[in-house]
C-alpha positions, 0 to 999 in steps of 0.5 A: 681496518680504520673507520674515520669521519673526516672534515675539511679544516678551517684554514684558507689552504683547506678551503682552496683545496676543496675548491680545487677538488670540486673543479675536478668533478666526482673524482676530485673527492678521491684525490683529495682524500688520497692526501691522507694516505700518501704512502699507499701506492694504490687506492686502499680506502673506501669513502662516502661523501655526505653534506653536513646538516649543521651539527658537526660543521656548517650546513652544506659542507662535506663530511667524508666517512672513510674505511681504510687499511691504514690510519689516515695521516693528517700531517698536512693539517688539511682535515679534521680527522676522527678515527677508530679501529674497525673490527666488527665481530659478526655471527651468522644470523646476526641482524644489522641496519645498513646504508650504502651508495652503489653504482648498479650496472648490468652487462648487455652486449658487452657493455655496462648499463645502468640497471634502472635505465636499462629496465626502463628502456626494455619495458618501454620497448616491450610496450611499444612492440605490443602496439606494433610500433617501431622502437626508435628515439630517446626515452621521452619520445617513446613515452609520448608515443605510448601516451598517444597510442595506448588504449584503456586495456594498455593503461589497465596493464600499467596499473597491474604493474603498479599494483605489484610494486611499492606505489600500489597505494597511489592507485587509490587516487584517480591517476591520469594516463601520464601519471600511471605511465610514469609510476609503471616505469618507476615501479619497473626500474625499482623492481630491477634494482631490487633484483640486482641487490638480491643477487648482490646479497647472495654474493657478499654473504648476507641474506636477501631482503624479504617483502616484510623488510623493504629496501629504502631507495633514495637519491638516484643521481647521474654524474658526469665524469670530467676528463673522460669521453664526451657524455661519460656518466655513472649513476649512484643510488643510496640503499638502506634497510636491514640485513641478516649475516649469513657468512660472516667471513665472506661478508667482512671481506666484502665490507673491506673491499667494497661492494659493486663498482665506482669505488673511486667515485664514492660508491661501495662503502657499506655502513652497518649498525647492530639492531 
C-alpha cells in the first residue's frame, strides 16, 4: 500500500481540471484522483479531502490524502505527488491517535438513514407522543410544537438528557427553553453516533473508546449528489481521538479497505499515528 499527499499542480491545465471536478459535486474529486490510477479497472484507493491552511499551498486550495494499492502515476503532470509505502507494524494493545471522515448510517425499514438525523427524529417523535400529539411535518415544526406544549416537567426531562452528555457544563448557565431543547436534541444525536462508532470499532479490530477517552466530533455536513434523483444527499462527519488495537490483522485489513460507506465521496480513510 502507498500513502500519498497530493496537490494540484500550478499549470493552467491543472486549474481547469479542478474547476471541472468541482462542477461535478462531491464525486468530482474521486474522478479527478482516478487519473492517477488509469490502469486500474475498479476504484482501488481511498482518499480524504482537506483544504490547505496556507503552509503547503495557497490557503483554501485542496489537499488530498490517498491510500492506494498502486503507487500513483503522475504522468499527466497535473498533480504534485508525495508518496511513501504504507506498511504499519501493529501489535495488540498498541494505542494510536486517529482521524476519519465517515458516513454514519442505520438501516430502518429497508432504507439507509443518517444516524444523527434518525436519532433526532425518533427523539422528537417520542417527546410528542408523551404529550399525546400526532406526529407529522418537518423537524422544525415538531420542535415548534414541543416548545409550545411542553411544561416545566418536560423541560426538566430535557435537562436530564443534557446532564448525561457532553454538554452538561452548559446547564450551569440559565438556558432558555429553546436552547435546552436544542442541546437535548444535539446530545441525543451525538450519543447515537457514539453507539454507532462503538459498534463499528468492534467490527474493525479495535477496542471501543471509553468515557475517559472522548471522541471528538466535528464538521457534520450534508452533501447533495449531482446526477442522482432529486434530493439525493449523503452526510459526512469527522471523528478523531485515540484507539487501542485489539486484532492487528483485522484492523489493517479494514484500514486498506476503508471503513463504512460513501468511500467514493471521500469517506472511510482512517489516518493513524503512534502515541
